[in-house]
HTML snippet that shows the backbone in 3Dmol.js (N, CA, C, O; Angstrom):
<script src="https://3Dmol.org/build/3Dmol-min.js"></script>
<div id="view" style="width:600px;height:400px;position:relative"></div>
<script>
const pdb = `
ATOM      1  N   MET A   1       0.575  -0.968  -0.055  1.00  0.00           N
ATOM      2  CA  MET A   1      -0.229   0.010  -0.017  1.00  0.00           C
ATOM      3  C   MET A   1       0.624   1.515   0.095  1.00  0.00           C
ATOM      4  O   MET A   1       0.188   2.607   0.461  1.00  0.00           O
ATOM      5  N   ALA A   2       2.053   1.124  -0.380  1.00  0.00           N
ATOM      6  CA  ALA A   2       3.094   1.895  -0.370  1.00  0.00           C
ATOM      7  C   ALA A   2       2.507   3.396  -1.307  1.00  0.00           C
ATOM      8  O   ALA A   2       2.095   3.188  -2.448  1.00  0.00           O
ATOM      9  N   GLY A   3       2.502   4.587  -0.868  1.00  0.00           N
ATOM     10  CA  GLY A   3       1.975   5.714  -1.797  1.00  0.00           C
ATOM     11  C   GLY A   3       0.367   6.396  -2.156  1.00  0.00           C
ATOM     12  O   GLY A   3       0.127   7.411  -2.810  1.00  0.00           O
ATOM     13  N   LYS A   4      -0.573   5.491  -1.508  1.00  0.00           N
ATOM     14  CA  LYS A   4      -1.661   5.158  -1.102  1.00  0.00           C
ATOM     15  C   LYS A   4      -1.916   6.526  -0.094  1.00  0.00           C
ATOM     16  O   LYS A   4      -1.229   6.662   0.918  1.00  0.00           O
ATOM     17  N   SER A   5      -2.860   7.419  -0.431  1.00  0.00           N
ATOM     18  CA  SER A   5      -2.980   8.613   0.727  1.00  0.00           C
ATOM     19  C   SER A   5      -4.529   8.493   1.163  1.00  0.00           C
ATOM     20  O   SER A   5      -5.223   7.835   0.389  1.00  0.00           O
ATOM     21  N   LYS A   6      -4.960   8.862   1.929  1.00  0.00           N
ATOM     22  CA  LYS A   6      -6.116   8.069   2.880  1.00  0.00           C
ATOM     23  C   LYS A   6      -7.383   9.843   1.818  1.00  0.00           C
ATOM     24  O   LYS A   6      -8.533   9.915   1.384  1.00  0.00           O
ATOM     25  N   THR A   7      -6.156  10.850   1.906  1.00  0.00           N
ATOM     26  CA  THR A   7      -6.368  11.999   1.210  1.00  0.00           C
ATOM     27  C   THR A   7      -6.942  11.899  -0.378  1.00  0.00           C
ATOM     28  O   THR A   7      -6.646  10.930  -1.077  1.00  0.00           O
ATOM     29  N   ASP A   8      -7.803  13.010  -0.882  1.00  0.00           N
ATOM     30  CA  ASP A   8      -8.019  13.026  -2.075  1.00  0.00           C
ATOM     31  C   ASP A   8      -6.413  14.261  -2.424  1.00  0.00           C
ATOM     32  O   ASP A   8      -6.826  15.180  -1.718  1.00  0.00           O
ATOM     33  N   VAL A   9      -5.074  14.788  -2.966  1.00  0.00           N
ATOM     34  CA  VAL A   9      -4.433  15.443  -2.568  1.00  0.00           C
ATOM     35  C   VAL A   9      -4.946  17.227  -3.510  1.00  0.00           C
ATOM     36  O   VAL A   9      -4.888  18.454  -3.430  1.00  0.00           O
ATOM     37  N   ALA A  10      -5.366  16.198  -4.233  1.00  0.00           N
ATOM     38  CA  ALA A  10      -5.867  17.388  -5.696  1.00  0.00           C
ATOM     39  C   ALA A  10      -7.448  17.917  -5.739  1.00  0.00           C
ATOM     40  O   ALA A  10      -7.876  18.595  -6.673  1.00  0.00           O
ATOM     41  N   ALA A  11      -8.081  17.597  -4.840  1.00  0.00           N
ATOM     42  CA  ALA A  11      -9.759  17.934  -4.211  1.00  0.00           C
ATOM     43  C   ALA A  11      -8.802  18.723  -3.611  1.00  0.00           C
ATOM     44  O   ALA A  11      -8.785  19.868  -4.060  1.00  0.00           O
ATOM     45  N   ARG A  12      -7.772  18.420  -2.498  1.00  0.00           N
ATOM     46  CA  ARG A  12      -8.191  19.727  -1.506  1.00  0.00           C
ATOM     47  C   ARG A  12      -7.084  21.068  -1.757  1.00  0.00           C
ATOM     48  O   ARG A  12      -7.098  22.167  -1.202  1.00  0.00           O
ATOM     49  N   SER A  13      -6.374  20.670  -2.539  1.00  0.00           N
ATOM     50  CA  SER A  13      -6.051  21.755  -3.491  1.00  0.00           C
ATOM     51  C   SER A  13      -6.530  22.944  -4.390  1.00  0.00           C
ATOM     52  O   SER A  13      -6.217  24.088  -4.720  1.00  0.00           O
ATOM     53  N   GLY A  14      -7.468  21.992  -4.584  1.00  0.00           N
ATOM     54  CA  GLY A  14      -8.522  22.680  -6.060  1.00  0.00           C
ATOM     55  C   GLY A  14      -9.522  23.520  -5.198  1.00  0.00           C
ATOM     56  O   GLY A  14     -10.305  24.384  -5.592  1.00  0.00           O
ATOM     57  N   ALA A  15      -9.362  23.176  -4.246  1.00  0.00           N
ATOM     58  CA  ALA A  15     -10.292  24.079  -2.711  1.00  0.00           C
ATOM     59  C   ALA A  15     -10.154  24.914  -2.218  1.00  0.00           C
ATOM     60  O   ALA A  15     -10.886  25.692  -1.606  1.00  0.00           O
ATOM     61  N   LYS A  16      -8.605  24.815  -2.551  1.00  0.00           N
ATOM     62  CA  LYS A  16      -7.795  25.714  -1.843  1.00  0.00           C
ATOM     63  C   LYS A  16      -8.097  27.396  -3.353  1.00  0.00           C
ATOM     64  O   LYS A  16      -8.600  28.510  -3.207  1.00  0.00           O
ATOM     65  N   THR A  17      -7.483  26.702  -4.583  1.00  0.00           N
ATOM     66  CA  THR A  17      -7.575  27.614  -4.345  1.00  0.00           C
ATOM     67  C   THR A  17      -9.099  28.232  -5.453  1.00  0.00           C
ATOM     68  O   THR A  17      -8.916  29.129  -6.276  1.00  0.00           O
ATOM     69  N   SER A  18     -10.047  27.786  -5.324  1.00  0.00           N
ATOM     70  CA  SER A  18     -11.263  28.301  -5.616  1.00  0.00           C
ATOM     71  C   SER A  18     -11.420  29.819  -4.987  1.00  0.00           C
ATOM     72  O   SER A  18     -10.745  30.335  -4.096  1.00  0.00           O
ATOM     73  N   ALA A  19     -12.399  30.307  -5.645  1.00  0.00           N
ATOM     74  CA  ALA A  19     -11.982  31.812  -5.089  1.00  0.00           C
ATOM     75  C   ALA A  19     -13.512  31.574  -3.917  1.00  0.00           C
ATOM     76  O   ALA A  19     -13.939  30.447  -4.172  1.00  0.00           O
ATOM     77  N   LYS A  20     -14.302  32.165  -2.921  1.00  0.00           N
ATOM     78  CA  LYS A  20     -14.873  32.117  -2.391  1.00  0.00           C
ATOM     79  C   LYS A  20     -15.543  33.679  -3.429  1.00  0.00           C
ATOM     80  O   LYS A  20     -14.953  34.716  -3.731  1.00  0.00           O
ATOM     81  N   LEU A  21     -16.637  33.329  -3.661  1.00  0.00           N
ATOM     82  CA  LEU A  21     -17.916  34.352  -4.564  1.00  0.00           C
ATOM     83  C   LEU A  21     -18.842  35.060  -3.881  1.00  0.00           C
ATOM     84  O   LEU A  21     -19.045  34.340  -2.903  1.00  0.00           O
ATOM     85  N   CYS A  22     -19.643  36.160  -3.755  1.00  0.00           N
ATOM     86  CA  CYS A  22     -20.402  37.357  -3.002  1.00  0.00           C
ATOM     87  C   CYS A  22     -21.621  36.266  -3.411  1.00  0.00           C
ATOM     88  O   CYS A  22     -22.039  35.795  -4.469  1.00  0.00           O
ATOM     89  N   SER A  23     -21.996  36.112  -1.823  1.00  0.00           N
ATOM     90  CA  SER A  23     -23.511  35.822  -2.655  1.00  0.00           C
ATOM     91  C   SER A  23     -24.798  36.803  -3.105  1.00  0.00           C
ATOM     92  O   SER A  23     -25.958  36.518  -3.402  1.00  0.00           O
ATOM     93  N   ILE A  24     -24.049  38.146  -3.020  1.00  0.00           N
ATOM     94  CA  ILE A  24     -24.761  38.853  -3.472  1.00  0.00           C
ATOM     95  C   ILE A  24     -25.187  39.888  -4.375  1.00  0.00           C
ATOM     96  O   ILE A  24     -26.182  40.536  -4.703  1.00  0.00           O
ATOM     97  N   CYS A  25     -23.391  39.666  -4.732  1.00  0.00           N
ATOM     98  CA  CYS A  25     -22.551  40.205  -6.144  1.00  0.00           C
ATOM     99  C   CYS A  25     -21.779  39.425  -7.628  1.00  0.00           C
ATOM    100  O   CYS A  25     -21.443  39.469  -8.811  1.00  0.00           O
ATOM    101  N   GLY A  26     -21.904  38.489  -5.897  1.00  0.00           N
ATOM    102  CA  GLY A  26     -20.776  37.349  -7.127  1.00  0.00           C
ATOM    103  C   GLY A  26     -19.287  37.713  -7.423  1.00  0.00           C
ATOM    104  O   GLY A  26     -18.567  37.358  -8.356  1.00  0.00           O
ATOM    105  N   ASN A  27     -19.045  38.496  -6.395  1.00  0.00           N
ATOM    106  CA  ASN A  27     -17.457  38.770  -7.309  1.00  0.00           C
ATOM    107  C   ASN A  27     -16.516  38.776  -6.018  1.00  0.00           C
ATOM    108  O   ASN A  27     -17.103  39.065  -4.976  1.00  0.00           O
ATOM    109  N   LYS A  28     -14.989  38.471  -5.907  1.00  0.00           N
ATOM    110  CA  LYS A  28     -14.078  37.484  -5.009  1.00  0.00           C
ATOM    111  C   LYS A  28     -14.804  38.262  -3.658  1.00  0.00           C
ATOM    112  O   LYS A  28     -15.416  39.326  -3.572  1.00  0.00           O
ATOM    113  N   VAL A  29     -14.623  37.746  -3.157  1.00  0.00           N
ATOM    114  CA  VAL A  29     -14.230  38.288  -1.407  1.00  0.00           C
ATOM    115  C   VAL A  29     -13.072  38.230  -0.885  1.00  0.00           C
ATOM    116  O   VAL A  29     -12.479  37.154  -0.809  1.00  0.00           O
ATOM    117  N   ASP A  30     -12.379  39.751  -0.289  1.00  0.00           N
ATOM    118  CA  ASP A  30     -11.294  39.952   0.091  1.00  0.00           C
ATOM    119  C   ASP A  30     -11.430  39.460   2.089  1.00  0.00           C
ATOM    120  O   ASP A  30     -12.296  39.884   2.855  1.00  0.00           O
ATOM    121  N   VAL A  31     -10.282  38.488   2.445  1.00  0.00           N
ATOM    122  CA  VAL A  31     -10.478  38.115   3.960  1.00  0.00           C
ATOM    123  C   VAL A  31      -9.240  39.015   4.115  1.00  0.00           C
ATOM    124  O   VAL A  31      -8.113  38.850   3.647  1.00  0.00           O
ATOM    125  N   ILE A  32      -9.613  39.785   4.713  1.00  0.00           N
ATOM    126  CA  ILE A  32      -8.101  40.438   6.126  1.00  0.00           C
ATOM    127  C   ILE A  32      -8.617  40.614   7.394  1.00  0.00           C
ATOM    128  O   ILE A  32      -9.741  40.680   7.891  1.00  0.00           O
ATOM    129  N   MET A  33      -7.200  40.685   7.866  1.00  0.00           N
ATOM    130  CA  MET A  33      -7.334  40.309   8.910  1.00  0.00           C
ATOM    131  C   MET A  33      -7.695  41.865   9.329  1.00  0.00           C
ATOM    132  O   MET A  33      -7.339  42.860   8.697  1.00  0.00           O
ATOM    133  N   ALA A  34      -8.486  41.849  10.542  1.00  0.00           N
ATOM    134  CA  ALA A  34      -8.747  43.566  11.311  1.00  0.00           C
ATOM    135  C   ALA A  34      -8.325  43.437  12.753  1.00  0.00           C
ATOM    136  O   ALA A  34      -8.431  42.327  13.276  1.00  0.00           O
ATOM    137  N   VAL A  35      -7.995  44.152  13.245  1.00  0.00           N
ATOM    138  CA  VAL A  35      -7.121  44.173  14.933  1.00  0.00           C
ATOM    139  C   VAL A  35      -7.344  44.966  15.458  1.00  0.00           C
ATOM    140  O   VAL A  35      -6.512  45.865  15.336  1.00  0.00           O
ATOM    141  N   SER A  36      -8.754  45.329  16.563  1.00  0.00           N
ATOM    142  CA  SER A  36      -9.696  46.718  17.227  1.00  0.00           C
ATOM    143  C   SER A  36      -8.949  47.736  18.081  1.00  0.00           C
ATOM    144  O   SER A  36      -7.775  47.554  17.759  1.00  0.00           O
ATOM    145  N   PRO A  37      -8.970  48.345  18.653  1.00  0.00           N
ATOM    146  CA  PRO A  37      -8.188  49.326  19.457  1.00  0.00           C
ATOM    147  C   PRO A  37      -7.573  48.008  20.343  1.00  0.00           C
ATOM    148  O   PRO A  37      -6.432  47.586  20.155  1.00  0.00           O
ATOM    149  N   SER A  38      -8.604  47.369  21.436  1.00  0.00           N
ATOM    150  CA  SER A  38      -8.399  46.914  22.512  1.00  0.00           C
ATOM    151  C   SER A  38      -7.229  45.157  21.962  1.00  0.00           C
ATOM    152  O   SER A  38      -6.919  44.298  22.788  1.00  0.00           O
ATOM    153  N   GLY A  39      -6.873  45.105  20.599  1.00  0.00           N
ATOM    154  CA  GLY A  39      -5.438  44.360  20.543  1.00  0.00           C
ATOM    155  C   GLY A  39      -6.469  42.848  19.664  1.00  0.00           C
ATOM    156  O   GLY A  39      -6.098  42.339  18.606  1.00  0.00           O
ATOM    157  N   LYS A  40      -8.026  42.312  20.616  1.00  0.00           N
ATOM    158  CA  LYS A  40      -8.220  41.906  18.989  1.00  0.00           C
ATOM    159  C   LYS A  40      -8.096  41.727  18.165  1.00  0.00           C
ATOM    160  O   LYS A  40      -8.296  42.712  17.454  1.00  0.00           O
ATOM    161  N   LYS A  41      -7.641  40.321  17.326  1.00  0.00           N
ATOM    162  CA  LYS A  41      -8.172  40.446  15.494  1.00  0.00           C
ATOM    163  C   LYS A  41      -9.536  39.367  15.088  1.00  0.00           C
ATOM    164  O   LYS A  41     -10.379  38.624  15.592  1.00  0.00           O
ATOM    165  N   SER A  42      -9.121  39.817  14.018  1.00  0.00           N
ATOM    166  CA  SER A  42     -10.620  38.647  13.905  1.00  0.00           C
ATOM    167  C   SER A  42     -10.261  38.969  12.005  1.00  0.00           C
ATOM    168  O   SER A  42      -9.523  39.821  11.509  1.00  0.00           O
ATOM    169  N   MET A  43     -11.127  37.900  11.320  1.00  0.00           N
ATOM    170  CA  MET A  43     -10.774  38.402  10.266  1.00  0.00           C
ATOM    171  C   MET A  43     -11.992  38.915   9.373  1.00  0.00           C
ATOM    172  O   MET A  43     -13.116  38.644   9.797  1.00  0.00           O
ATOM    173  N   ARG A  44     -11.927  39.345   8.653  1.00  0.00           N
ATOM    174  CA  ARG A  44     -13.149  40.106   7.657  1.00  0.00           C
ATOM    175  C   ARG A  44     -13.309  39.583   6.053  1.00  0.00           C
ATOM    176  O   ARG A  44     -12.495  39.026   5.317  1.00  0.00           O
ATOM    177  N   ARG A  45     -14.144  39.833   5.920  1.00  0.00           N
ATOM    178  CA  ARG A  45     -14.272  38.867   4.697  1.00  0.00           C
ATOM    179  C   ARG A  45     -15.374  40.744   4.002  1.00  0.00           C
ATOM    180  O   ARG A  45     -16.436  41.248   4.370  1.00  0.00           O
ATOM    181  N   LEU A  46     -14.427  41.108   3.029  1.00  0.00           N
ATOM    182  CA  LEU A  46     -15.245  42.162   2.585  1.00  0.00           C
ATOM    183  C   LEU A  46     -15.461  42.152   1.319  1.00  0.00           C
ATOM    184  O   LEU A  46     -14.674  41.470   0.663  1.00  0.00           O
ATOM    185  N   CYS A  47     -16.525  42.857   0.597  1.00  0.00           N
ATOM    186  CA  CYS A  47     -17.159  42.672  -0.406  1.00  0.00           C
ATOM    187  C   CYS A  47     -18.244  43.834  -0.989  1.00  0.00           C
ATOM    188  O   CYS A  47     -17.666  44.894  -1.225  1.00  0.00           O
ATOM    189  N   CYS A  48     -19.624  43.854  -1.255  1.00  0.00           N
ATOM    190  CA  CYS A  48     -20.115  44.816  -1.386  1.00  0.00           C
ATOM    191  C   CYS A  48     -20.537  45.364  -0.325  1.00  0.00           C
ATOM    192  O   CYS A  48     -20.198  44.774   0.701  1.00  0.00           O
ATOM    193  N   ASP A  49     -21.525  46.826  -0.112  1.00  0.00           N
ATOM    194  CA  ASP A  49     -22.192  47.186   1.322  1.00  0.00           C
ATOM    195  C   ASP A  49     -23.271  45.901   1.489  1.00  0.00           C
ATOM    196  O   ASP A  49     -24.065  45.958   2.429  1.00  0.00           O
ATOM    197  N   GLY A  50     -23.291  45.154   0.901  1.00  0.00           N
ATOM    198  CA  GLY A  50     -25.128  44.727   1.298  1.00  0.00           C
ATOM    199  C   GLY A  50     -24.847  43.941   2.522  1.00  0.00           C
ATOM    200  O   GLY A  50     -25.773  43.436   3.157  1.00  0.00           O
TER     201      GLY A  50
END
`;
const viewer = $3Dmol.createViewer("view");
viewer.addModel(pdb, "pdb");
viewer.setStyle({}, {cartoon: {color: "spectrum"}});
viewer.zoomTo();
viewer.render();
</script>
């Protein structure tokens, strides 16, 4: 069973490279890390104002 993998590496890499699209406008969603004044970090998804 050498060379066999339980995960489909090609499918996983394809999922990572696929762009997330906005459900409202259909454009690509940008993900940024925002830091609040208190120092808390959060990931934000930016797209349209909807």
